[in-house]
N, C-alpha and C positions, 0 to 999 in steps of 0.2 A: 256504420250503426257500430256500440260496443255491448259485451258482454259485461256483466257485473252481480252483484249479490248484493241482499239486504242486510248481513253481515252477522249475527249471531250463529253460535254453533253448537253442538254438544261437547261438555268438555271431557279432554280426558285425563285429565287430575281433578283432586277433591276441590272444589265450588270454594271453599277457605282458604285454600292456599293461594288460587286465582286471585283474592280479596285482599289477601296479606299482603301479597306482593307488590299488588296496582297500588297499595297504599303510600309502600315505601319507593316509589316511582319517582316521585317530587321531591325525595330526600337526598341528603348525600349519605345516607345507610349504605345502599351496595357498594358504592363504589369506595368506602372507608371497609369494607370488609367485615363490619359489623352487620350480622344476623342478617346475611343476605340471600339465604336458600330460597325461601318463597319469590324472593323476587327475581332470582336467575329461572325458577320454575316458571315462575309466571312469564318472561321475557321469552323462554322458550316455546312455552304453548301459544304465544301471541306471533311468534317469529315463524315458527314450524308449519302452522294453521295457513299463515297467509303465503307460504311458500307452496303448501300443496293446492289453493286456491289458483295461484300463478300458473302450477304445474297440469293442472286440467285443463286449461286453456282458456281462462275469467281474464278478461282484457283488465278490466279496471277493480279489484278485489275493492271490498270493504275490509279494513281493520277487524280482525277476528274478533267478536264479543262475544265472551264469557261471564259478563257482568249482567246484573239489573239495569236497564238501559235509563233507569230514574235516578237510582240510587248512586251510579258511578257518578252523575252529575251533582248532587247536593253535596257529594264528597267534596268536592272542588270548588263549594262555595262555603262562605261565612253568613253569617246573621239570619241562619236556619233556627227553628226550635221547634221538639218535638213535644206536643202535649195531649195527651189522650190518644196517642194516634194520629192527631192532625199535626198538618206542621202549620207552622207559624212565622210570620218573618216579624227580625226583633233587630231596629235602628238600623235597616235597608241591606238589603239581598247585595252581596258583591263576592268577584271571584277572590279563591286566595291566593296570596304573594306567589305568582310567576305558577301558576299552576295550568301546566298543561294534560290533555287528555295521557295516561300511561301508557296506551296501547299503543298509541302515533308516538310517543318518545321511544318506546321499544324497537319499531320499525325504523325510524330515524337513525339509532345508534346502529341496528343491524343493517344498513342501507347495502350496503360491498357486499355485503355475505348473501343478502335476497337475489342481489341480481345477481351475482356470480351463480346459484343454483339454480334461478330461472331461467336462463339462459336469453333474457330478453335486453335489447341494447338499452332500454329506460323501461324503471318500472313505475306505472301508474296506479297510484293509493287513493282510492273513496275516504273519507271519512263522516260519520253520520254524528251527529248532535239530536238528543232530545227537545222539542220546539217547545216556547213558554207556553203556549195553552196546555200543551199535555203536562208539565214538570207543575203549573196552574191547579192543576186538579186535584193536586195532594193537599194544597191550603184550606185552612177551614173558612180564612175570610179571602174570596179573590175579587180582588179590584182592577181597573184599566192601571194602576200603576205599578202593580207586580207584574203585568206581562212586563212591561219595561224595565222593571228591577232586572228580573230573569235575564230578560235580552242580555243586559247590558254584560252582565255578568257573562252568559255564555260566549258573548263576543268578545271578552279579555281571553277565555279560556281555549276559543282557538283561533284568536290571532299567537298564544302560546302556543300553540300545537301544530300552526302550518310550517310545511319545509320544504325546501327545493333544495338539492345539493347534486354528487355529479353522477349519484346514481340511480335516486328516485324523486317523485314527489308527490304531495297528497294534488291531486289535479280534480277533484269532484269533492261537492259535499252533500250530504243530503241533511236535510231537518228532517225528522220523523216525528209528525201530528195525528198518531194514532186517535186520542180522544175526539177530535173533530169531527162533529158532525152528528154523534151519536145521541144527542141530548138536544133539545130546545133550552141555549142560553139566551136570558136576558140580556146579557152584558154584549151578546153581539146583535144584537138589535141593529136593521139599518139607522143609520144616522147617528149611531149612540157613541159616548166616549170609550168606551171598550171595545168596539167594531174597532174603529178608527187606531186606538193602541196598541191593537194587536196587529194591526197591518203595520204599523211603526216598526214593534218589535220583530216581526218577523225581518224587516230589511233590515235593521240595523244588524243583524245577525248576518245576513246575506252579504250585505254590503262588505263583511270584513273579507268573504271569500273574493267577493266580485274585484275588490279592491289588489289582491294579488294574482288573478287571473286566473282563478280556480270558477270553472263552470257550477251551476247550482240545483238542487230540486229540492222536493217537495214530499217523502212520504206518505200516502193518507191511506187509512182502511173505510173512508167513506167520502164520499165527494159533494154531498146535498147541500153544505155549507159550503158557498162558492167565493167566499172571502178570499182564497188564495189567488184566484185569477187578478187581483188588483195587489199584488205585489212586485215591487219595481223589479228586483233586484233576482227574481226566480224566473232560470229557465227551464225547467224541465218537470211536470208532473204527472206523480206516478198513485197508482192505487193496486187494487185485487182484483184478481181473474175474477169476470164477470159484472165488476162494476159497471155503470152506466159513463163513465168516461170515456169507455174506449166501443161506445156504439150509437153515440148522439151524433147527430149533426151543427147542433149546438154548439158541443167541443168543437168541432171544425171552426165554428165560425169564433169562437174567443182563442183554438189557435193563433189563429191568423190576426185578430185584433192588438193581443197580447204579444206577438211573436213569441211565443212559447211551443215545444215542445213535447212528447210525449216520452216518457216511460214503459217499457210496457212489462208487461205480469204473464210468463207464460205456462206458469209451475204451481198448481196448488202446494202448500207447505204446512199446512196442520196436519199432524200423520193421523188423526184421528177421523179427518175428512179422506183420507185416500184410502184407510182401510173401510170406511164406511161404504164409499164409491166401488171400492174393489167388489166388498160380496154384491151388493146390490147388482151391480152390474152382470154377477152369477144369479141373479135371480132371488137371490135371498131374501125373505120375508119376515122372521124372525126378528126377535129384539135386538135393535141397534147398540145399542149403549154395553148388554151385556154381552155381544159381543166383540167389540171393542174392548171390553176389559178382557177376557179371555186371551186375544190375540195379543194383548201388553203381557199378561202373564208367560205365554205361550212364546214370544220374544225374549222374553227375559231369563227361561229355562234354554233358548235354544231350539227348541223345536218347531218351532214358525221362524223362515227365513223373511227379513224385514224387506228385503230386496223387491219381492213382488207386489206391494205396494204402491213402491213408483211410479211416476205418468211416463210412460214411453214417450221417444223424442218425437216420432209422428205425430199424438195430440198436441204437445207444444208447438211442432212446427207449424200445426193447422193455426193454432191459436194466433202466432207471428204472423202466418199467411194473410187472417181475417183481418188486423188491425192494420196492416200494410196494403191491404187493398182497398179500406173503405177512408184514412188521412192521408195515404200516400207516402210513400218511403221519407221523405225528406223533413217528414215531421216527426220520427221514430227518431230519438237518442240514443238508451238503453236500454239491456233485456235484460231479465233476472228472475227468478223464483219472484211470488207473490212477496214475502216475507222472509224472515231470517228462517235460520233451519234449524235453532236452538232444541225443537219441541221432538226430532228426531231421536230415533233410538239410538242409533250409535254414531258416532261420528263418522265411521269410514260410509255409511249410507247417505250422509249429507253430503258428503265431496262426490258419490255418485250422481247423486241429484245437481249438482255442480258442471259436473263435467257433460251429461246429459243437457243441459239450459247452453255452456258454452260451444257444445257442437252444434246445438240446431241455429243459434247466431252464427256462427263462419261457415256452414254451410248456406245458408241463408244471404250473407254476405258476398261469398262466391259465385253462388246461380246469379245474383242481380250487379255483380261486379264484371260479368262475363259479355 
C-alpha cells in the first residue's frame, strides 16, 4: 500500500506569478530567455514542493497544484468561449496543439534534480486531471456530446503529459470528479444517452493512462451516483472521510465484481472543519462560524498556532485500521488525506499533514509485513 496526496498546496508565491509562469510553460519563451522570470518562479515552486512531498515520505506524490483545478485545463483547450459568466462550446472543443500539463513538464525537465534531492532510486509521480463531468458543469448547455468532446481534449492533454525517463515516471493517474453525485442530473438517468456517454468519456481518458502502464483512480466527493463502477479502465476508487464507500457490504461485492481497489482517505482536509472539530471536542457550545473567523484572524496575526488543529497520527491510523479490517488489506491500494491541502493556512502546516499521513502508512506497512 502506498501513501499519496490529492495535489493542491498553499502557494508560497503570488498566484498571479504561478498563472503567468504556467501559461508560458508550453511556449518557447522560457528557453529563449524572453520574459522568463515568471516561468522560472513557477517551475521552482512546483519542483521544490514536489521534493518536499518526497522528503516527508509520500510514496507517490501528486504534482503540486497551485492553480484552479478547472481553469488550468480549460486554458489548454480551444473551442471554448465565456459568455455572461457561462462557458459555451464553439466549433468543437479540442486540446491546443502539443498542450501538456505545465506542472508535469516542470517535473519532467527537472527529474534528475528531483531524484538526486530525494535520495530515491526512482521517483513515481501521480498526475490528476479534472474529469469531463465536472468540467461540463461550467457550460450553459450540457449534452452527451460535450462529455465526449471534453474527454477527447483531456485524453490528448494527458498523452502529451505522460513521461518515463531514467529518473522519474508518471505511475498513477487520478481523474477528479468532485461535482458528481451532488445533484439529480437527468442526463445521467439509467438507460440515457448521457449516462453511456459519460462512461465512454471516462474510459477514453483512463485508457490513455492504462495504455502506458499507468494505474488509474477516480477521486469523488460523493459516491451516491454509482456509474463509476462501470468504468472499465478504472482501477481504484477514492472518496472522503466518512463516505459510505468505506463501510458498506455492497461496496465489498462491487470491488470483487469489478476487480477494483480502494483509495483510503484517513485525514480531514477542510481546515474550517478541523477548527470546528477541535473546539467541539473541547466542549465549546458557542457560535462556531464566529469562532472559526476569530481563529483565522488569530492565525494571520500569528497569535494562534495552526498546528494545534491538525489531526494526530493515532486518529489517522485508527481510520486506516477500520477500513483494512473491513475490506482486507489486499483491496487497499493508496492512502492519503481526503482532499487537497489548498485550504490550509500555511505551506508548512500542509507539509506536516503529509508527513503524518505518510508515517501512518509506513507504520501500517511495517506492522503488516512483519
